[in-house]
Structure formats: C-alpha cells, structure tokens
C-alpha positions as a Markdown table, in Angstrom:
| # | Residue | x | y | z |
|---|---|---|---|---|
| 1 | Unk | 40.6 | -0.1 | -51.7 |
| 2 | Unk | 41.8 | -3.3 | -53.4 |
| 3 | Unk | 39.7 | -5.4 | -50.9 |
| 4 | Unk | 36.7 | -3.3 | -51.6 |
| 5 | Unk | 37.1 | -3.8 | -55.4 |
| 6 | Unk | 37.5 | -7.5 | -54.9 |
| 7 | Unk | 34.3 | -7.8 | -52.8 |
| 8 | Unk | 32.5 | -5.6 | -55.3 |
| 9 | Unk | 33.5 | -7.9 | -58.2 |
| 10 | Unk | 32.5 | -11.0 | -56.3 |
| 11 | Unk | 29.1 | -9.7 | -55.3 |
| 12 | Unk | 28.4 | -8.2 | -58.7 |
| 13 | Unk | 29.4 | -11.4 | -60.6 |
| 14 | Unk | 27.5 | -13.6 | -58.2 |
| 15 | Unk | 24.3 | -11.5 | -58.4 |
| 16 | Unk | 24.6 | -10.9 | -62.1 |
| 17 | Unk | 24.7 | -14.7 | -62.8 |
| 18 | Unk | 22.1 | -15.9 | -60.3 |
| 19 | Unk | 19.6 | -13.3 | -61.4 |
| 20 | Unk | 19.7 | -14.4 | -65.0 |
| 21 | Unk | 16.8 | -16.6 | -66.2 |
| 22 | Unk | 19.2 | -18.6 | -68.4 |
| 23 | Unk | 21.3 | -19.6 | -65.4 |
| 24 | Unk | 18.3 | -21.0 | -63.6 |
| 25 | Unk | 16.9 | -22.6 | -66.7 |
| 26 | Unk | 20.2 | -24.5 | -67.2 |
| 27 | Unk | 20.5 | -25.3 | -63.5 |
| 28 | Unk | 17.0 | -26.5 | -63.0 |
| 29 | Unk | 16.7 | -28.5 | -66.2 |
| 30 | Unk | 18.8 | -31.3 | -64.8 |
| 31 | Unk | 16.7 | -31.8 | -61.6 |
| 32 | Unk | 13.5 | -31.5 | -63.7 |
| 33 | Unk | 14.8 | -34.2 | -66.1 |
| 34 | Unk | 15.9 | -36.3 | -63.1 |
| 35 | Unk | 12.4 | -36.0 | -61.6 |
| 36 | Unk | 10.8 | -36.8 | -65.0 |
| 37 | Unk | 13.1 | -39.7 | -65.6 |
| 38 | Unk | 12.5 | -41.0 | -62.1 |
| 39 | Unk | 8.8 | -40.8 | -62.6 |
| 40 | Unk | 9.1 | -42.7 | -65.9 |
| 41 | Unk | 11.3 | -45.4 | -64.2 |
| 42 | Unk | 8.8 | -45.7 | -61.3 |
| 43 | Unk | 5.9 | -46.0 | -63.7 |
| 44 | Unk | 7.8 | -48.5 | -65.9 |
| 45 | Unk | 8.9 | -50.6 | -63.0 |
| 46 | Unk | 5.4 | -50.7 | -61.6 |
| 47 | Unk | 3.9 | -51.5 | -65.0 |
| 48 | Unk | 6.5 | -54.3 | -65.6 |
| 49 | Unk | 5.9 | -55.8 | -62.2 |
| 50 | Unk | 2.1 | -55.7 | -62.5 |
| 51 | Unk | 2.3 | -57.2 | -66.0 |
| 52 | Unk | 4.7 | -60.0 | -64.8 |
| 53 | Unk | 2.3 | -60.8 | -61.9 |
| 54 | Unk | -0.7 | -60.8 | -64.1 |
| 55 | Unk | 0.9 | -63.1 | -66.7 |
| 56 | Unk | 2.2 | -65.4 | -64.0 |
| 57 | Unk | -1.2 | -65.5 | -62.3 |
| 58 | Unk | -3.1 | -65.8 | -65.6 |
| 59 | Unk | -5.6 | -68.7 | -65.6 |
| 60 | Unk | -6.7 | -70.4 | -68.8 |
| 61 | Unk | -7.2 | -74.0 | -70.0 |
| 62 | Unk | -4.2 | -75.7 | -71.4 |
| 63 | Unk | -2.8 | -79.2 | -72.1 |
| 64 | Unk | 0.5 | -80.5 | -70.9 |
| 65 | Unk | 2.8 | -83.5 | -71.0 |
| 66 | Unk | 5.2 | -84.3 | -68.2 |
| 67 | Unk | 8.2 | -86.5 | -68.9 |
| 68 | Unk | 10.0 | -85.2 | -65.8 |
| 69 | Unk | 7.4 | -86.4 | -63.3 |
| 70 | Unk | 7.8 | -83.1 | -61.4 |
| 71 | Unk | 4.4 | -81.5 | -62.2 |
| 72 | Unk | 1.8 | -81.9 | -59.4 |
| 73 | Unk | -1.5 | -82.9 | -60.9 |
| 74 | Unk | -3.5 | -81.1 | -58.3 |
| 75 | Unk | -1.7 | -77.8 | -58.8 |
| 76 | Unk | -1.9 | -78.2 | -62.5 |
| 77 | Unk | -5.7 | -78.6 | -62.3 |
| 78 | Unk | -5.9 | -75.4 | -60.2 |
| 79 | Unk | -3.9 | -73.7 | -63.0 |
| 80 | Unk | -6.4 | -75.0 | -65.6 |
| 81 | Unk | -4.2 | -77.8 | -67.0 |
| 82 | Unk | -5.1 | -81.2 | -68.3 |
| 83 | Unk | -2.5 | -83.9 | -68.8 |
| 84 | Unk | -2.2 | -85.8 | -72.0 |
| 85 | Unk | 0.3 | -88.4 | -73.2 |
| 86 | Unk | 1.1 | -87.3 | -76.7 |
| 87 | Unk | 3.0 | -84.1 | -77.6 |
| 88 | Unk | 1.8 | -84.3 | -81.2 |
| 89 | Unk | -1.8 | -84.2 | -79.9 |
| 90 | Unk | -1.1 | -81.2 | -77.8 |
| 91 | Unk | 0.5 | -79.2 | -80.7 |
| 92 | Unk | -2.4 | -80.2 | -83.0 |
| 93 | Unk | -5.0 | -79.1 | -80.5 |
| 94 | Unk | -3.4 | -75.6 | -80.4 |
| 95 | Unk | -3.2 | -75.4 | -84.2 |
| 96 | Unk | -6.9 | -76.2 | -84.7 |
| 97 | Unk | -8.0 | -74.0 | -81.8 |
| 98 | Unk | -9.0 | -76.8 | -79.5 |
| 99 | Unk | -7.0 | -75.4 | -76.6 |
| 100 | Unk | -5.4 | -72.0 | -75.9 |
| 101 | Unk | -2.0 | -73.5 | -75.0 |
| 102 | Unk | 0.1 | -76.7 | -74.6 |
| 103 | Unk | 3.2 | -77.2 | -72.4 |
| 104 | Unk | 5.7 | -80.0 | -73.0 |
| 105 | Unk | 7.9 | -80.6 | -69.9 |
| 106 | Unk | 11.0 | -82.6 | -70.8 |
| 107 | Unk | 12.7 | -85.3 | -68.7 |
| 108 | Unk | 15.3 | -82.9 | -67.3 |
| 109 | Unk | 14.0 | -79.3 | -67.3 |
| 110 | Unk | 17.3 | -78.1 | -65.8 |
| 111 | Unk | 19.1 | -79.1 | -69.0 |
| 112 | Unk | 16.3 | -79.3 | -71.6 |
| 113 | Unk | 14.0 | -76.6 | -72.9 |
| 114 | Unk | 10.3 | -76.5 | -71.8 |
| 115 | Unk | 8.4 | -76.2 | -75.1 |
| 116 | Unk | 5.4 | -73.9 | -75.0 |
| 117 | Unk | 2.8 | -73.6 | -77.7 |
| 118 | Unk | -0.1 | -71.2 | -77.7 |
| 119 | Unk | -2.6 | -69.1 | -79.6 |
| 120 | Unk | -1.2 | -65.8 | -80.9 |
| 121 | Unk | -2.4 | -63.1 | -78.5 |
| 122 | Unk | 0.1 | -60.4 | -79.5 |
| 123 | Unk | 3.8 | -59.9 | -78.8 |
| 124 | Unk | 3.3 | -58.8 | -75.2 |
| 125 | Unk | 0.5 | -61.1 | -74.2 |
| 126 | Unk | 2.2 | -64.2 | -75.7 |
| 127 | Unk | 4.7 | -64.2 | -72.8 |
| 128 | Unk | 1.9 | -65.2 | -70.4 |
| 129 | Unk | 2.2 | -68.8 | -71.7 |
| 130 | Unk | 5.8 | -69.1 | -70.7 |
| 131 | Unk | 5.1 | -67.3 | -67.4 |
| 132 | Unk | 2.4 | -69.8 | -66.5 |
| 133 | Unk | 4.5 | -72.8 | -67.6 |
| 134 | Unk | 7.4 | -71.7 | -65.4 |
| 135 | Unk | 5.1 | -70.8 | -62.5 |
| 136 | Unk | 3.5 | -74.3 | -62.6 |
| 137 | Unk | 6.8 | -76.0 | -62.6 |
| 138 | Unk | 8.1 | -73.9 | -59.7 |
| 139 | Unk | 5.0 | -74.4 | -57.6 |
| 140 | Unk | 5.1 | -78.2 | -58.2 |
| 141 | Unk | 8.7 | -78.5 | -57.1 |
| 142 | Unk | 8.1 | -76.3 | -54.0 |
| 143 | Unk | 5.2 | -78.6 | -53.1 |
| 144 | Unk | 7.6 | -81.6 | -53.0 |
| 145 | Unk | 9.8 | -79.8 | -50.4 |
| 146 | Unk | 8.8 | -80.2 | -46.8 |
| 147 | Unk | 11.1 | -77.5 | -45.4 |
| 148 | Unk | 10.3 | -73.8 | -45.8 |
| 149 | Unk | 14.0 | -73.2 | -45.8 |
| 150 | Unk | 14.4 | -75.4 | -48.9 |
| 151 | Unk | 11.7 | -73.3 | -50.6 |
| 152 | Unk | 13.5 | -70.1 | -49.6 |
| 153 | Unk | 16.8 | -71.3 | -51.0 |
| 154 | Unk | 15.1 | -72.5 | -54.2 |
| 155 | Unk | 13.5 | -69.1 | -54.7 |
| 156 | Unk | 16.7 | -67.3 | -54.1 |
| 157 | Unk | 15.4 | -65.5 | -50.9 |
| 158 | Unk | 18.8 | -66.0 | -49.2 |
| 159 | Unk | 20.6 | -62.9 | -47.9 |
| 160 | Unk | 24.3 | -62.7 | -47.4 |
| 161 | Unk | 26.5 | -60.4 | -45.4 |
| 162 | Unk | 30.2 | -59.9 | -46.1 |
| 163 | Unk | 32.7 | -58.7 | -43.6 |
| 164 | Unk | 36.3 | -58.1 | -44.5 |
| 165 | Unk | 39.3 | -57.3 | -42.3 |
| 166 | Unk | 42.4 | -55.2 | -42.9 |
| 167 | Unk | 45.3 | -55.2 | -40.4 |
| 168 | Unk | 43.2 | -57.1 | -37.9 |
| 169 | Unk | 40.4 | -54.6 | -38.0 |
| 170 | Unk | 37.1 | -54.6 | -39.7 |
| 171 | Unk | 37.3 | -52.9 | -43.2 |
| 172 | Unk | 34.5 | -50.5 | -43.9 |
| 173 | Unk | 34.1 | -51.5 | -47.5 |
| 174 | Unk | 31.8 | -49.4 | -49.8 |
| 175 | Unk | 30.7 | -47.3 | -46.8 |
| 176 | Unk | 34.2 | -45.7 | -46.8 |
| 177 | Unk | 34.2 | -45.2 | -50.6 |
| 178 | Unk | 30.9 | -43.4 | -51.0 |
| 179 | Unk | 31.6 | -40.2 | -49.1 |
| 180 | Unk | 34.9 | -39.6 | -51.0 |
| 181 | Unk | 33.1 | -40.2 | -54.3 |
| 182 | Unk | 30.9 | -37.2 | -53.6 |
| 183 | Unk | 34.0 | -35.0 | -54.5 |
| 184 | Unk | 34.3 | -36.7 | -57.8 |
| 185 | Unk | 30.6 | -36.2 | -58.7 |
| 186 | Unk | 30.9 | -32.5 | -57.5 |
| 187 | Unk | 33.9 | -31.8 | -59.7 |
| 188 | Unk | 32.3 | -33.4 | -62.8 |
| 189 | Unk | 29.0 | -31.6 | -62.3 |
| 190 | Unk | 30.7 | -28.2 | -61.7 |
| 191 | Unk | 33.1 | -28.4 | -64.7 |
| 192 | Unk | 30.5 | -29.7 | -67.2 |
| 193 | Unk | 27.7 | -27.3 | -66.3 |
| 194 | Unk | 29.7 | -24.3 | -65.2 |
| 195 | Unk | 32.6 | -24.6 | -67.6 |
| 196 | Unk | 30.9 | -22.5 | -70.3 |
| 197 | Unk | 30.2 | -19.8 | -67.8 |
| 198 | Unk | 33.9 | -19.8 | -66.8 |
| 199 | Unk | 34.9 | -19.5 | -70.5 |
| 200 | Unk | 32.5 | -16.6 | -71.1 |
| 201 | Unk | 33.2 | -14.7 | -67.8 |
| 202 | Unk | 35.8 | -12.5 | -69.5 |
| 203 | Unk | 34.4 | -12.6 | -73.0 |
| 204 | Unk | 31.2 | -10.9 | -72.0 |
| 205 | Unk | 32.9 | -7.6 | -71.1 |
| 206 | Unk | 35.1 | -7.8 | -74.2 |
| 207 | Unk | 32.1 | -8.3 | -76.5 |
| 208 | Unk | 30.2 | -5.5 | -74.8 |
| 209 | Unk | 33.3 | -3.2 | -75.3 |
| 210 | Unk | 33.4 | -2.1 | -71.6 |
| 211 | Unk | 36.7 | -3.6 | -70.4 |
| 212 | Unk | 38.6 | -0.3 | -70.8 |
| 213 | Unk | 36.2 | 1.4 | -68.4 |
| 214 | Unk | 36.3 | -1.5 | -66.0 |
| 215 | Unk | 40.1 | -1.6 | -65.9 |
| 216 | Unk | 40.3 | 2.1 | -65.1 |
| 217 | Unk | 38.8 | 1.4 | -61.6 |
| 218 | Unk | 39.6 | -2.2 | -60.9 |
| 219 | Unk | 42.9 | -4.0 | -60.9 |
| 220 | Unk | 42.9 | -6.9 | -63.4 |
| 221 | Unk | 44.1 | -9.3 | -60.7 |
| 222 | Unk | 41.2 | -8.4 | -58.4 |
| 223 | Unk | 38.8 | -8.6 | -61.3 |
| 224 | Unk | 39.7 | -12.1 | -62.4 |
| 225 | Unk | 40.1 | -13.4 | -58.8 |
| 226 | Unk | 36.6 | -12.0 | -58.0 |
| 227 | Unk | 35.3 | -13.9 | -61.1 |
| 228 | Unk | 36.9 | -17.1 | -59.9 |
| 229 | Unk | 35.5 | -16.8 | -56.4 |
| 230 | Unk | 32.0 | -15.9 | -57.6 |
| 231 | Unk | 32.1 | -18.9 | -60.0 |
| 232 | Unk | 33.0 | -21.2 | -57.0 |
| 233 | Unk | 30.0 | -19.8 | -55.1 |
| 234 | Unk | 27.7 | -20.4 | -58.1 |
| 235 | Unk | 29.1 | -23.9 | -58.4 |
| 236 | Unk | 28.0 | -24.6 | -54.8 |
| 237 | Unk | 24.5 | -23.5 | -55.6 |
| 238 | Unk | 24.3 | -25.8 | -58.7 |
| 239 | Unk | 25.6 | -28.7 | -56.6 |
| 240 | Unk | 22.8 | -28.1 | -54.0 |
| 241 | Unk | 20.2 | -28.0 | -56.8 |
| 242 | Unk | 21.5 | -31.1 | -58.5 |
| 243 | Unk | 21.7 | -33.1 | -55.2 |
| 244 | Unk | 18.2 | -32.2 | -54.1 |
| 245 | Unk | 16.2 | -34.6 | -56.4 |
| 246 | Unk | 18.7 | -37.4 | -55.8 |
| 247 | Unk | 18.2 | -37.0 | -52.1 |
| 248 | Unk | 14.5 | -36.9 | -52.4 |
| 249 | Unk | 14.5 | -39.9 | -54.7 |
| 250 | Unk | 16.6 | -42.0 | -52.3 |
| 251 | Unk | 14.7 | -41.1 | -49.1 |
| 252 | Unk | 11.1 | -41.4 | -50.4 |
| 253 | Unk | 11.1 | -43.4 | -53.7 |
| 254 | Unk | 14.0 | -45.9 | -53.1 |
| 255 | Unk | 11.8 | -49.0 | -53.6 |
| 256 | Unk | 10.0 | -47.6 | -56.7 |
| 257 | Unk | 13.3 | -46.7 | -58.3 |
| 258 | Unk | 14.9 | -50.0 | -57.2 |
| 259 | Unk | 17.8 | -48.2 | -55.6 |
| 260 | Unk | 20.1 | -50.3 | -53.4 |
| 261 | Unk | 19.4 | -49.8 | -49.7 |
| 262 | Unk | 22.5 | -48.3 | -48.1 |
| 263 | Unk | 22.7 | -47.8 | -44.4 |
| 264 | Unk | 23.7 | -44.2 | -44.3 |
| 265 | Unk | 24.4 | -44.4 | -40.6 |
| 266 | Unk | 27.2 | -46.8 | -41.5 |
| 267 | Unk | 29.1 | -44.4 | -43.7 |
| 268 | Unk | 32.7 | -44.0 | -42.8 |
| 269 | Unk | 34.1 | -40.5 | -43.2 |
| 270 | Unk | 37.9 | -41.0 | -43.3 |
| 271 | Unk | 39.4 | -37.7 | -42.4 |
| 272 | Unk | 42.4 | -38.1 | -44.7 |
| 273 | Unk | 40.2 | -39.1 | -47.7 |
| 274 | Unk | 37.8 | -36.2 | -47.1 |
| 275 | Unk | 40.6 | -33.6 | -46.7 |
| 276 | Unk | 42.5 | -34.8 | -49.7 |
| 277 | Unk | 39.3 | -35.0 | -51.8 |
| 278 | Unk | 38.3 | -31.4 | -50.8 |
| 279 | Unk | 41.8 | -30.1 | -51.7 |
| 280 | Unk | 41.9 | -31.9 | -55.0 |
| 281 | Unk | 38.4 | -30.5 | -55.8 |
| 282 | Unk | 39.4 | -26.9 | -55.0 |
| 283 | Unk | 42.7 | -27.2 | -56.8 |
| 284 | Unk | 41.2 | -28.8 | -59.9 |
| 285 | Unk | 38.4 | -26.2 | -59.9 |
| 286 | Unk | 40.9 | -23.3 | -59.7 |
| 287 | Unk | 43.1 | -24.8 | -62.4 |
| 288 | Unk | 40.2 | -25.3 | -64.9 |
| 289 | Unk | 38.7 | -22.0 | -64.0 |
| 290 | Unk | 42.0 | -20.1 | -64.5 |
| 291 | Unk | 42.6 | -21.9 | -67.8 |
| 292 | Unk | 39.1 | -21.1 | -69.2 |
| 293 | Unk | 39.3 | -17.5 | -68.0 |
| 294 | Unk | 42.7 | -17.2 | -69.7 |
| 295 | Unk | 41.3 | -18.6 | -72.9 |
| 296 | Unk | 38.5 | -16.1 | -72.7 |
| 297 | Unk | 41.0 | -13.3 | -72.4 |
| 298 | Unk | 42.8 | -14.6 | -75.6 |
| 299 | Unk | 39.7 | -15.1 | -77.8 |
| 300 | Unk | 37.8 | -12.2 | -79.4 |
| 301 | Unk | 34.4 | -13.8 | -79.3 |
| 302 | Unk | 32.5 | -16.7 | -77.6 |
| 303 | Unk | 32.2 | -18.4 | -81.0 |
| 304 | Unk | 36.0 | -18.6 | -81.3 |
| 305 | Unk | 36.3 | -19.9 | -77.7 |
| 306 | Unk | 33.6 | -22.6 | -77.9 |
| 307 | Unk | 35.9 | -25.4 | -79.3 |
| 308 | Unk | 38.1 | -25.0 | -76.2 |
| 309 | Unk | 35.3 | -26.1 | -74.0 |
| 310 | Unk | 35.1 | -29.4 | -76.0 |
| 311 | Unk | 38.7 | -30.0 | -75.2 |
| 312 | Unk | 38.0 | -29.4 | -71.5 |
| 313 | Unk | 35.1 | -31.9 | -71.5 |
| 314 | Unk | 37.4 | -34.4 | -73.3 |
| 315 | Unk | 40.0 | -34.0 | -70.5 |
| 316 | Unk | 37.4 | -34.6 | -67.9 |
| 317 | Unk | 35.8 | -37.6 | -69.6 |
| 318 | Unk | 39.0 | -39.5 | -70.5 |
| 319 | Unk | 39.8 | -40.4 | -66.8 |
| 320 | Unk | 36.3 | -41.7 | -66.4 |
| 321 | Unk | 36.8 | -44.1 | -69.3 |
| 322 | Unk | 40.0 | -45.2 | -67.6 |
| 323 | Unk | 38.3 | -45.6 | -64.2 |
| 324 | Unk | 38.4 | -49.4 | -64.6 |
| 325 | Unk | 42.2 | -49.3 | -64.7 |
| 326 | Unk | 42.3 | -46.9 | -61.8 |
| 327 | Unk | 40.2 | -49.3 | -59.6 |
| 328 | Unk | 41.8 | -52.6 | -60.7 |
| 329 | Unk | 45.4 | -51.5 | -61.6 |
| 330 | Unk | 46.1 | -48.2 | -59.8 |
| 331 | Unk | 49.8 | -48.5 | -60.3 |
| 332 | Unk | 49.6 | -49.1 | -64.1 |
| 333 | Unk | 51.5 | -46.5 | -66.3 |
| 334 | Unk | 48.4 | -45.1 | -67.9 |
| 335 | Unk | 46.8 | -44.4 | -64.5 |
| 336 | Unk | 49.9 | -42.8 | -63.2 |
| 337 | Unk | 50.2 | -40.7 | -66.3 |
| 338 | Unk | 46.6 | -39.5 | -65.9 |
| 339 | Unk | 47.2 | -38.9 | -62.2 |
| 340 | Unk | 50.1 | -36.5 | -62.8 |
| 341 | Unk | 49.0 | -34.7 | -65.9 |
| 342 | Unk | 47.4 | -31.5 | -64.6 |
| 343 | Unk | 44.1 | -31.6 | -66.5 |
| 344 | Unk | 43.3 | -35.3 | -66.0 |
| 345 | Unk | 44.8 | -35.3 | -62.5 |
| 346 | Unk | 41.6 | -34.2 | -60.6 |
| 347 | Unk | 39.3 | -36.9 | -61.8 |
| 348 | Unk | 41.9 | -39.6 | -61.7 |
| 349 | Unk | 43.2 | -38.6 | -58.2 |
| 350 | Unk | 39.6 | -38.4 | -56.8 |
| 351 | Unk | 38.9 | -42.0 | -58.1 |
| 352 | Unk | 42.1 | -43.3 | -56.6 |
| 353 | Unk | 41.4 | -41.4 | -53.3 |
| 354 | Unk | 37.9 | -42.8 | -53.0 |
| 355 | Unk | 39.1 | -46.4 | -53.5 |
| 356 | Unk | 42.0 | -46.0 | -51.1 |
| 357 | Unk | 44.7 | -46.3 | -53.8 |
| 358 | Unk | 46.2 | -42.8 | -53.5 |
| 359 | Unk | 49.1 | -42.8 | -51.0 |
| 360 | Unk | 49.4 | -39.6 | -48.9 |
| 361 | Unk | 52.8 | -38.7 | -50.5 |
| 362 | Unk | 51.3 | -38.9 | -54.0 |
| 363 | Unk | 48.2 | -36.9 | -52.9 |
| 364 | Unk | 50.4 | -34.2 | -51.6 |
| 365 | Unk | 52.4 | -34.0 | -54.9 |
| 366 | Unk | 49.2 | -33.8 | -57.0 |
| 367 | Unk | 47.6 | -31.2 | -54.7 |
| 368 | Unk | 50.7 | -29.0 | -54.7 |
| 369 | Unk | 50.9 | -29.4 | -58.5 |
| 370 | Unk | 47.2 | -28.3 | -58.9 |
| 371 | Unk | 47.5 | -25.3 | -56.6 |
| 372 | Unk | 50.9 | -24.1 | -58.0 |
| 373 | Unk | 49.7 | -24.4 | -61.6 |
| 374 | Unk | 46.4 | -22.6 | -60.7 |
| 375 | Unk | 48.4 | -19.6 | -59.4 |
| 376 | Unk | 50.6 | -19.6 | -62.5 |
| 377 | Unk | 47.7 | -19.9 | -64.9 |
| 378 | Unk | 45.8 | -17.2 | -63.1 |
| 379 | Unk | 48.8 | -14.9 | -63.3 |
| 380 | Unk | 49.1 | -15.6 | -67.0 |
| 381 | Unk | 45.3 | -15.0 | -67.3 |
| 382 | Unk | 45.7 | -11.6 | -65.7 |
| 383 | Unk | 48.4 | -10.6 | -68.1 |
| 384 | Unk | 46.5 | -11.9 | -71.1 |
| 385 | Unk | 43.4 | -10.0 | -69.9 |
| 386 | Unk | 45.3 | -6.8 | -69.3 |
| 387 | Unk | 46.8 | -6.8 | -72.8 |
| 388 | Unk | 44.0 | -8.6 | -74.6 |
| 389 | Unk | 41.0 | -6.8 | -73.2 |
| 390 | Unk | 41.0 | -4.3 | -76.0 |
| 391 | Unk | 41.6 | -6.9 | -78.8 |
| 392 | Unk | 38.1 | -7.1 | -80.1 |
| 393 | Unk | 38.7 | -8.5 | -83.6 |
| 394 | Unk | 41.7 | -10.8 | -83.4 |
| 395 | Unk | 43.2 | -13.4 | -81.1 |
| 396 | Unk | 45.9 | -12.4 | -78.6 |
| 397 | Unk | 49.2 | -14.0 | -79.3 |
| 398 | Unk | 50.4 | -15.4 | -75.9 |
| 399 | Unk | 54.1 | -15.2 | -76.9 |
| 400 | Unk | 53.8 | -11.5 | -77.7 |
| 401 | Unk | 52.0 | -10.7 | -74.4 |
| 402 | Unk | 54.4 | -12.6 | -72.2 |
| 403 | Unk | 57.4 | -11.2 | -74.1 |
| 404 | Unk | 56.5 | -7.6 | -73.4 |
| 405 | Unk | 57.9 | -7.8 | -69.9 |
| 406 | Unk | 61.3 | -9.0 | -71.2 |
| 407 | Unk | 61.3 | -6.2 | -73.8 |
| 408 | Unk | 60.7 | -3.6 | -71.0 |
| 409 | Unk | 63.3 | -5.1 | -68.7 |
| 410 | Unk | 66.2 | -4.9 | -71.3 |
| 411 | Unk | 66.1 | -1.1 | -71.8 |
| 412 | Unk | 66.0 | -0.7 | -68.0 |
| 413 | Unk | 69.1 | -2.8 | -67.5 |
| 414 | Unk | 70.9 | -0.9 | -70.3 |
| 415 | Unk | 70.1 | 2.4 | -68.7 |
| 416 | Unk | 71.4 | 1.2 | -65.3 |
| 417 | Unk | 74.6 | 0.0 | -66.9 |
| 418 | Unk | 75.1 | 3.3 | -68.7 |
C-alpha cells in the first residue's frame, strides 16, 4: 500500500507540473531567449565583419606622407593614394575639402602613431580612414616579404598545439574537464529554475486547505518523498530543454557564433570524476530540495517563503564568485570552508572535481555529508509537514514541533517506572 501511495504521488506531482502552461512557459523561455540571443549575435558578427571588410576595402582618393619608407607607391596608387612631401599641406587640403583624407606615416609606425585626417562622414563611417591606412601599411610590408611563411607569421595565421604530460603519460587537458563541468551546469540550472517549484511544492496544498484530506490517505513520508522524486524527474526534463539550443548552436552555427572548435571525439570521460560528479549532483539536489520542502512546510504562504529562495540563490552563487580561488588555490582556507559547508559544498566540490583538485577521500566525505544531511533534513521536513500542514495563518515553530516527541516520551518512561 505504501509503495502504491508513493508511485501515485510521483505520477500525480509529475503530471500536474508538466501539464501546467506556466511550467512550460518558464522552461521554454530560456531556450527561446538563447535562440534569440544567438540570432542577434550571428547578425551582429556578420554585420561587423561585413562592415570591417567594406571599410578596409574602401577606395577613395587620399594624400599621404611616408617618413618610414615602408609604403609601396604602386599599392598606394591602387588604393587611390597620392604621395606629398608636406604634412601641413595634407592637413590643409582636408580642411578646405581638396581631398577626402590624408595619412601621415611616421618614421617608426611600430612606436609612433599613424595620424589620419579625413572629412567627417559620421561616427561609424569615419573609421574607414583608419582601416584603409592600416590596410595600406600591411599590404606594403607584406609586399616586401618574399616568403609566404613570413606573411603568415606577420598576419598571425600561426596555429599552435600544446601537449602536456603527467606521470609520463599525456595529460588530456580541457578535454577531461569539460565532461565533469556538465554536472556543475546541471546543478546550477536545476536549483535556479526549479527551486521555486521546490519551495511551493508543499505550500500549494496548504494554501488550498486540502492537506488534512491528503494526510488521511497518504503517509507524510511517502508524500514528501514522492514530491522530491517527481521534482528530480522534472529537473531532467528542464535540463534536456535547456541543452537542446546549445547543442544545435554548437553543431550548426559554431562559426557564426564564433564558438571555439572543440574536438568532441577527444573528450575524456574519467570514471572517477563522472561518478563523483553524479553523486554530488544527486546529494546536493536532495539536500536543497529537502530544505526548501521543509521551509514550505513551516511557512503559511508562498509570500512568506519567497525570501528564503533568495538565500538559496545566494548560497549557489557565492561559490561561483570564488571559483577563481577554487581553480588557482584549491587548498586555500576559503575554498575548503566552502567545500565542507553543506549548502556551498555542491558547487564548490563540482568545480574542484572538474579541475582535478578534489581528492577521492575528500569527495567521499562531502558525498556522505550531503546524503546524510539530506536524509536528516527530509525527516525534519516530514515532521514539520505533519504538524504544520494545518497551520494556515502562522509560521510553525520548529522547536515546538521537534520538542513534541520529547514531551511524549517522558510520560511513557514515567508510566513504565511506576
């Protein structure tokens, strides 16, 4: 019967949540925004690239002086340039409208500024003068180089490949970090976007005044455990929805979005990192869910419980701000404090685990801590829900609820002694 009630709660909570329009509106808004933002980025990158090419390839008449001796006269003529000997003359010609632009190349362009003068064509169009001046200088220098290799080096078209070794074997590098970081992203997304649902999972029945009827047929433990399991299943759906646009963007629009080209076939799935990451994710999720469910059992309304959600987000974000310490100084006191404090441990431990700075013994301690506290918090949540489910107008005092068992036990012992 208990198993039947548990499965009934899980299926009911799951179906009730995923059939709500509000759930899908909140869930789909992120992918829609990602697609929209991706489209804007693509359009912006394309527009910027096209504008830069157009400005660099603009052709107009201009005057120039060359104290460096680097400018090739033939290339300058192709660009529309005419060499003069006086800088004052060039500036004056631009001022009176005799020429659209004038470039003054100094003796050492590497250390001195190339001075560019031109007719005002608007804030955005004025940059074409500098673009053409730089393009002319680069083309002239490249013309003096006989080797295509020298040209490639000058343009920065040189690719490097770094290989590192650890204990005599090739170290995988970022390919081993990325898979473990997936657990970090999953935990952050689930808590941020599903935390409010966790908080309201017990408040909804209280506000609807139906908890008395529910508790006459379902054990509070099964009820809350079913809510936690259903929330985990809902979190998996949200993760899949959030990951879809990122996957599509990487596979089909990587160049337009200027995303780095990772060789996914080279990813290294370290069994220890993956198992530890999964256990920390589950333990952290259970702890936060149990805590928020317990808070929902204490508070009379969602309005009263809302500030608690801000505290939860604060606990999730703080380790992210300290991620620089976690990566560069994993043994520093602040990182170790965040790694062992229950509500900052999941994010901190997942960062340390991804970057290979979480020893197995420490991972075991943190995982045990998360699971043990999850059980304790869930048991407390059950007690709070049992006694607080009918408190519709005031907050439940945790000390009073937990003290009832002691008060009951004392008369029992007295009767036995008599």
